[in-house]
N, C-alpha and C positions, 0 to 999 in steps of 0.2 A: 769527512762527509763529502759527498759528491758535489761537483760544480752546479749541477742542476738543482739540487736541493739548496744549495748556498744563494743561488739566484732566486729561488722561490722565497726563501726567507727574508733576503735584503728586500725586495720587491714589497712583500707584505709588511715589513717594519716601515717602509717608505710610505705605503698606503694608510698604515694605522695612525702614523703622525699627522697626515692630512686630513683625516676622516674620523678623528676622535669622537665627535658628536655622533657620528652615524653608526659607530662600532657595535652599539647594542642591537641594531637593526639587521647586521650582516653575520653570516656564518661563513667562516673560513675553512676550506676544505682542501685535501690533495686528492686529484683525481688519477685514477688508473683504470687499465683494460684488462679483463679476463675474457678471453674468447671474443665475441663480438659486442659485447656490453661493457659500458663506462660505469664505474663505482667511485665513490668517494668516502674518505674517513676525516674527521675533524684534524686539523693539522696539529693541533696540540697532542694528539694521541700518538704521533710518529717520533719514535726516538731517533732513526735515521733511516736513509735509503742507500743500498750499496749495491755493486755489481755482484752477480753471484761467484761464489767459491765453493770449495770443498766442504762437504759436510760427513758427518758419520751416520751410517744406518742404524736404526734400533729395531730389535725383533718385536714381535707382538704388539704392534701398534696399528691403527686404522692405515689403509692405504693411502689417506691424504696427508698422513705424517710421514715426511722423507726422512727425517732423522733429527739430528741436533748439530748445532754448530758452535764454535768458540768464538765470542766476540769479546775482545780484551779481558778474557778471564772468566766471562760468565757464559755457561752452557745454555743455549737458547734452543727450543724446539723450532723446527723448520716445516711449515705447513704449506702444501701445494694447493692454492686456491683453485686452480681448474678442476682438481680431483675432487675437493671439497663441495665444489658447485655442480659436480655431475657431469664435468666435461672430460674429454679424453686428454690423457696427459700429452704434452707437447715437448719437443726438445728445446732447450734453452737457445735464445737467440742473443744478437747484440743488444736488443732491447729490453731483454728480461732483468728484473731487479729483485732484490730481497728487500722488502720493506719491513723494518722491525717497529713493532708497535708496542705501546705500554698503556695499561690501565691499572692504576695502583701497584701492586706488587707484580702483577701478571705480565710477562713480556713473552713474545713470540715473534718470529720471523715468518713472513708470508712471501711465496713466490708470485709474482705478478708478471704478466706477459708484458706489460708496457706502461710506463708513467706518463701521464698527459700533462696535467698543468695544476698550478694552485688555483682555486675557484673560490670566488666570493658570490655567494647567493643570499639575497634578501630573505629574511625569515618569512615574509609573506609570500615567497614564491616556493616554499617547501610544504609538500603535502604530506599527509601521514601515510604509513605504510600501506599497500592495497589490502583490501578486506579478505583477500583469499590466503593470507598468511596468517600463522597463529599467535595472534596478539603479543603477549610478551616473550613468546618462546622464538620469535622470528629474529634474524640478524638484520632486517631491514629498518632502519630508524625512519626513514622518510624517503621522499622522492622529491628531488629538486629539479625545478623548471628552468631552462634557460631558453633563449630565443629559438634555436633550432635543435635542441635535445633535452633528452631527460635523463638525469643521473640518479642511480639509486645510491642512497646514503646508507652506509652500513654502521652496526652497533659495534664499537671496538670491543665492549666487555663480552658481547656474545661470541665474537670471532675468538677472543682469548680463552673462553670457556673450554676446559679440558675434559674431554669425555673418553680419555685413554690413560 
């Protein structure tokens, strides 16, 4: 587990202990950047965050599926979120990470441009997905409002849906 993720988990553990009574009103997320936009997913959906390493290409899959990689004996698909979101592919940098997410039995790794931080947003500051998206079919779970920015919260189960 990366040091950054350990720090996030340790900070959140300390915050949970001191704010047990407020925990029902706060959503805990991990933020990351794809292109110029910031996104977030629930912290409990994250299995781990790792630096990029070699993967194996797989033929006849959509362009956004880079291939598969081996994580402690489990073969996991690797999805490039830039390509999935319609952005041009970008060469990996020092900030690029693989974020492994889990929902039930579904697991996949996603390439993100940059990890931002652990985010705690009060439920009252999270609005619904915009009306322009397709209801239950959208990957957008909601829009979190912070003092100076808006963060798009993604549905992990929709990110993990396989159409390949």
